[in-house]
The first five atom37 places (N, CA, C, CB, O) and aatype in JSON, in Angstrom:
{
  "aatype": [20, 20, 20, 20, 20, 20, 20, 20, 20, 20, 20, 20, 20, 20, 20, 20, 20, 20, 20, 20, 20, 20, 20, 20, 20, 20, 20, 20, 20, 20, 20, 20, 20, 20, 20, 20, 20, 20, 20, 20, 20, 20, 20, 20, 20, 20, 20, 20, 20, 20],
  "atom_mask": [
    [1, 1, 1, 1, 1],
    [1, 1, 1, 1, 1],
    [1, 1, 1, 1, 1],
    [1, 1, 1, 1, 1],
    [1, 1, 1, 1, 1],
    [1, 1, 1, 1, 1],
    [1, 1, 1, 1, 1],
    [1, 1, 1, 1, 1],
    [1, 1, 1, 1, 1],
    [1, 1, 1, 1, 1],
    [1, 1, 1, 1, 1],
    [1, 1, 1, 1, 1],
    [1, 1, 1, 1, 1],
    [1, 1, 1, 1, 1],
    [1, 1, 1, 1, 1],
    [1, 1, 1, 1, 1],
    [1, 1, 1, 1, 1],
    [1, 1, 1, 1, 1],
    [1, 1, 1, 1, 1],
    [1, 1, 1, 1, 1],
    [1, 1, 1, 1, 1],
    [1, 1, 1, 1, 1],
    [1, 1, 1, 1, 1],
    [1, 1, 1, 1, 1],
    [1, 1, 1, 1, 1],
    [1, 1, 1, 1, 1],
    [1, 1, 1, 1, 1],
    [1, 1, 1, 1, 1],
    [1, 1, 1, 1, 1],
    [1, 1, 1, 1, 1],
    [1, 1, 1, 1, 1],
    [1, 1, 1, 1, 1],
    [1, 1, 1, 1, 1],
    [1, 1, 1, 1, 1],
    [1, 1, 1, 1, 1],
    [1, 1, 1, 1, 1],
    [1, 1, 1, 1, 1],
    [1, 1, 1, 1, 1],
    [1, 1, 1, 1, 1],
    [1, 1, 1, 1, 1],
    [1, 1, 1, 1, 1],
    [1, 1, 1, 1, 1],
    [1, 1, 1, 1, 1],
    [1, 1, 1, 1, 1],
    [1, 1, 1, 1, 1],
    [1, 1, 1, 1, 1],
    [1, 1, 1, 1, 1],
    [1, 1, 1, 1, 1],
    [1, 1, 1, 1, 1],
    [1, 1, 1, 1, 1]
  ],
  "atom_positions": [
    [[-10.97, -8.62, 29.65], [-9.73, -9.2, 29.13], [-10.87, -9.04, 27.52], [-8.99, -11.11, 29.96], [-10.41, -8.54, 26.5]],
    [[-11.67, -9.32, 27.58], [-12.24, -9.39, 26.04], [-11.92, -7.96, 25.43], [-14.03, -9.71, 25.96], [-11.03, -7.81, 24.59]],
    [[-12.64, -7.02, 25.86], [-12.77, -5.41, 25.69], [-10.49, -5.37, 24.84], [-13.29, -4.23, 28.18], [-10.22, -5.33, 23.64]],
    [[-9.94, -5.39, 25.44], [-8.77, -5.28, 25.0], [-8.69, -5.83, 24.11], [-7.95, -5.5, 25.61], [-8.89, -5.1, 23.14]],
    [[-8.38, -7.36, 23.7], [-8.65, -7.77, 22.5], [-9.53, -7.25, 21.31], [-8.97, -8.71, 22.74], [-9.09, -6.96, 20.2]],
    [[-10.57, -7.2, 21.63], [-11.4, -6.56, 20.71], [-10.37, -4.67, 19.93], [-13.14, -6.28, 21.92], [-10.24, -4.14, 18.82]],
    [[-10.02, -4.42, 21.07], [-9.52, -2.78, 20.65], [-7.79, -3.17, 20.39], [-9.84, -1.29, 22.31], [-7.12, -2.26, 19.88]],
    [[-7.24, -4.18, 20.65], [-6.4, -4.54, 19.79], [-6.56, -5.09, 18.42], [-5.83, -5.19, 20.34], [-5.63, -4.82, 17.67]],
    [[-7.49, -5.77, 17.94], [-7.98, -5.87, 16.53], [-8.39, -5.01, 15.69], [-8.8, -6.51, 16.45], [-8.33, -4.95, 14.46]],
    [[-8.93, -4.15, 16.7], [-9.02, -3.11, 15.62], [-8.18, -1.95, 15.0], [-9.88, -2.58, 15.91], [-8.1, -1.41, 13.9]],
    [[-7.34, -1.77, 16.73], [-6.5, -0.87, 15.7], [-5.61, -1.42, 15.13], [-5.87, 0.2, 16.15], [-4.97, -0.67, 14.39]],
    [[-5.26, -2.55, 15.16], [-4.56, -3.41, 14.14], [-5.15, -3.47, 12.55], [-4.62, -4.87, 14.74], [-4.35, -3.83, 11.68]],
    [[-6.67, -3.08, 12.13], [-6.96, -3.59, 11.4], [-6.86, -1.69, 10.71], [-8.18, -4.75, 11.65], [-6.51, -1.52, 9.55]],
    [[-7.16, -0.69, 11.48], [-7.09, 0.52, 11.04], [-5.17, 0.66, 10.81], [-7.97, 1.61, 12.27], [-4.86, 1.23, 9.77]],
    [[-4.35, 0.33, 11.42], [-3.25, 0.57, 11.0], [-2.92, -0.28, 9.71], [-2.41, 0.42, 12.04], [-2.1, 0.5, 9.24]],
    [[-2.95, -1.19, 8.92], [-3.46, -1.24, 8.1], [-3.96, -0.9, 6.76], [-3.68, -1.31, 8.47], [-3.49, -1.05, 5.63]],
    [[-5.34, -0.27, 7.33], [-6.06, 0.39, 6.37], [-4.81, 1.72, 6.05], [-7.76, 0.89, 7.04], [-4.48, 1.8, 4.87]],
    [[-4.15, 2.72, 7.03], [-3.8, 3.7, 7.25], [-2.4, 2.9, 5.94], [-3.71, 4.23, 9.05], [-2.24, 3.43, 4.84]],
    [[-1.86, 2.08, 6.22], [-0.17, 1.93, 5.8], [-0.89, 1.78, 4.11], [1.06, 0.09, 6.68], [-0.55, 2.62, 3.27]],
    [[-1.95, 0.56, 3.69], [-2.34, 0.56, 2.36], [-2.59, 1.72, 1.65], [-3.33, -0.11, 2.26], [-2.02, 1.87, 0.57]],
    [[-3.55, 2.8, 2.17], [-3.48, 3.69, 2.08], [-2.36, 4.61, 1.35], [-3.71, 3.71, 2.97], [-2.42, 5.1, 0.21]],
    [[-1.55, 4.7, 2.09], [-0.53, 5.62, 1.97], [0.74, 5.2, 1.42], [-0.32, 6.12, 3.13], [1.86, 5.73, 1.41]],
    [[0.23, 4.04, 0.95], [1.33, 3.23, 0.16], [0.56, 3.46, -1.66], [1.41, 1.13, 0.91], [0.91, 3.73, -2.81]],
    [[-0.41, 3.21, -1.04], [-1.22, 3.43, -2.69], [-0.83, 4.69, -3.22], [-3.02, 3.51, -2.69], [-0.22, 4.92, -4.26]],
    [[-1.28, 5.47, -2.35], [-1.1, 7.33, -3.11], [0.45, 7.85, -3.28], [-1.9, 8.77, -1.83], [0.82, 8.79, -3.99]],
    [[1.26, 7.02, -2.44], [2.76, 7.49, -3.14], [3.46, 6.52, -4.07], [3.9, 7.76, -1.98], [4.68, 6.59, -4.23]],
    [[2.51, 5.38, -4.87], [2.72, 4.99, -5.79], [3.04, 5.21, -7.18], [2.22, 4.65, -5.65], [3.87, 4.86, -8.02]],
    [[1.47, 6.36, -7.0], [1.27, 7.26, -8.51], [2.48, 7.92, -8.77], [0.06, 8.5, -8.51], [3.23, 7.74, -9.73]],
    [[2.59, 8.69, -7.84], [3.27, 9.4, -8.62], [5.29, 9.14, -8.84], [2.76, 10.77, -8.0], [6.05, 9.75, -9.58]],
    [[5.58, 8.02, -7.85], [6.62, 7.48, -8.8], [6.66, 6.3, -9.76], [7.52, 7.25, -8.12], [7.68, 5.7, -10.13]],
    [[5.31, 6.04, -10.14], [5.82, 5.28, -10.96], [6.54, 5.4, -12.06], [5.18, 4.8, -11.18], [7.35, 4.58, -12.49]],
    [[5.99, 7.29, -12.89], [6.83, 7.15, -13.76], [8.47, 6.66, -13.8], [6.67, 8.16, -14.12], [9.24, 5.97, -14.47]],
    [[8.43, 7.45, -12.68], [10.48, 7.48, -12.48], [10.34, 6.32, -12.34], [11.59, 8.3, -11.05], [10.37, 6.38, -13.57]],
    [[10.11, 4.47, -11.9], [10.44, 3.67, -11.79], [10.29, 3.19, -13.19], [10.04, 3.23, -10.82], [10.75, 2.11, -13.55]],
    [[9.54, 4.13, -14.07], [9.38, 3.19, -15.52], [10.6, 3.73, -15.76], [8.04, 3.43, -16.82], [11.49, 3.03, -15.28]],
    [[10.93, 4.55, -16.25], [11.86, 5.14, -16.59], [13.35, 4.73, -16.48], [11.64, 6.05, -16.12], [14.22, 4.7, -17.35]],
    [[13.4, 4.33, -14.83], [14.99, 4.15, -14.93], [15.1, 2.73, -14.97], [15.92, 4.79, -13.65], [15.89, 2.12, -15.69]],
    [[14.17, 2.16, -14.08], [14.16, 0.08, -14.77], [13.83, -0.52, -16.03], [13.05, -0.9, -14.09], [14.29, -1.6, -16.41]],
    [[12.95, 0.26, -16.71], [12.18, 0.23, -18.11], [11.36, -0.79, -18.3], [13.02, 0.17, -19.23], [11.34, -1.63, -19.2]],
    [[10.32, -0.56, -16.88], [9.2, -1.42, -16.75], [8.33, -1.04, -17.79], [8.55, -1.36, -15.43], [7.96, 0.13, -17.86]],
    [[8.01, -1.79, -18.51], [6.3, -1.71, -18.94], [5.19, -1.58, -18.88], [5.9, -2.08, -19.14], [4.97, -2.6, -18.23]],
    [[3.93, -1.01, -19.07], [2.78, -0.92, -18.36], [2.19, -2.0, -17.78], [1.96, -0.43, -19.02], [1.79, -1.97, -16.61]],
    [[2.09, -3.07, -18.58], [2.0, -4.55, -17.4], [2.79, -4.97, -16.31], [2.18, -5.76, -18.02], [2.19, -5.58, -15.43]],
    [[4.44, -4.71, -16.11], [5.1, -4.63, -15.27], [4.95, -3.98, -14.07], [5.83, -4.4, -15.69], [5.34, -4.3, -12.95]],
    [[4.43, -3.18, -14.37], [4.22, -1.93, -13.34], [2.13, -2.27, -12.75], [4.59, 0.14, -14.64], [1.55, -2.22, -11.67]],
    [[1.74, -2.56, -14.05], [0.12, -2.7, -12.74], [0.54, -4.22, -12.31], [-2.16, -2.67, -13.69], [-0.42, -4.51, -11.6]],
    [[1.19, -5.11, -12.31], [1.32, -5.92, -11.84], [2.14, -5.94, -10.58], [1.54, -6.5, -12.65], [2.0, -6.88, -9.79]],
    [[3.04, -4.91, -10.33], [3.24, -4.21, -9.43], [2.73, -3.84, -8.38], [3.4, -3.62, -9.73], [3.13, -4.0, -7.23]],
    [[1.18, -2.96, -9.04], [0.36, -2.06, -8.39], [-0.89, -3.13, -7.64], [-0.24, -0.86, -9.6], [-1.66, -2.66, -6.81]],
    [[-0.96, -4.74, -8.09], [-1.76, -4.88, -7.01], [-1.43, -5.22, -6.33], [-2.56, -5.3, -6.94], [-2.12, -5.37, -5.32]]
  ]
}
């Protein structure tokens, strides 16, 4: 039972790492489009990236 819990925890951690990694790489190419369409300043875009 304890091994099952550890595997579940490790799977969740890896899932979060993958999702956050994809999100970071996807944000970069769409940032200029968002800034142009929504009139974001560099400061606002930086706050969104955090």
